[in-house]
C-alpha positions, 0 to 999 in steps of 0.5 A: 608651181603656181599653175600646178597649185591652181590645177589642184585647187580646181580639182578639189573644187570639182570633187567637192561640187560633185560630192555635194551634188550627189548628196542632194540627189540622195536626199531627194531620193530619201524624201521621195522614199518617205512620201511613198509610205504615205501614198501606200494604203498598206504602209506600216508607217504614218506621217509622224512615224517617218520621223523614226526613219534613219539613214547613213550619210550619203557616201559615193564610195558605196556606189559600185559598177558590177559585172552582170552575168545572166542566168537562165532560170526557167524553174524558179525557187521558193524564197522564204519570208518573215511571215512563214509563207514563200514567194516564187522567184527566178534567179535572173543573174549575178553581179560581181564587184569590188568593195572595201578591197573585197570581191563580192557577189550578189544574186539578182532575182525576179518575182514571179508575180511581178513578172506576170503583172503588166507594167512590172515585168522588168522589175529586178530585186537584190535582197542582201544581208551584211555585217551591220545587221542587228546592230546598225541595220535591220536584222532581216536584211535590206533590199535594192530595186532595179529594172532590166534597163539598168543592165547595159553591156553586162554592167550594172551600177549598184548604189548601196546608199539606196538600200532600204528596209522591208516593211517587216522592219517596222511592223509584223504581219507583212510577207517580206522576203528573207535574203537567201544565204548566198546574198550574205556579204561578209563586210559592213555596208554602212550605207542606206537605211539604218534600224528604225528608231521606234522610240523617236517615232513614238515621241513624235506622235505624242 
């Protein structure tokens, strides 16, 4: 019995350590995310504004391994944006995964303009909406970024804790893609970035 008790204690300690390590990794990711607003000359936020950025607590349960199915798309389509113009995208493939006991499917896209830009040819994009929109998260959906190297052996790890808002969530005048209807998840993704706290940002700026 003592041996079993010790093994259980070791297992609990190991799981706790892994959770803490993951939380630190997500915190570092979010700190870098905030810094990128200050490095971008087209950023909608100032240093004081970043105080209004809010996130769900990091949760490993929102990290899923998805099965990737490639799709050959040589024509592409025009994805609508919040500014009213369209942007050309190609369907790169689809991913299927189970989350909250539900089988979910999302489509992976590749920007025509980025595909033709040196150094960005391998960038992939998953815009999505879910049941938290308008109440807890930005109504226009959130984004996840990947690169082709993130797909291995038809598998792709999706970490919804890294879901982020488009610039349109903070200020108008940006051409942000609107997630296509096929990427609407019928579950609540309580992970990643929340609604921007504009009032908090304004209080910080005084």
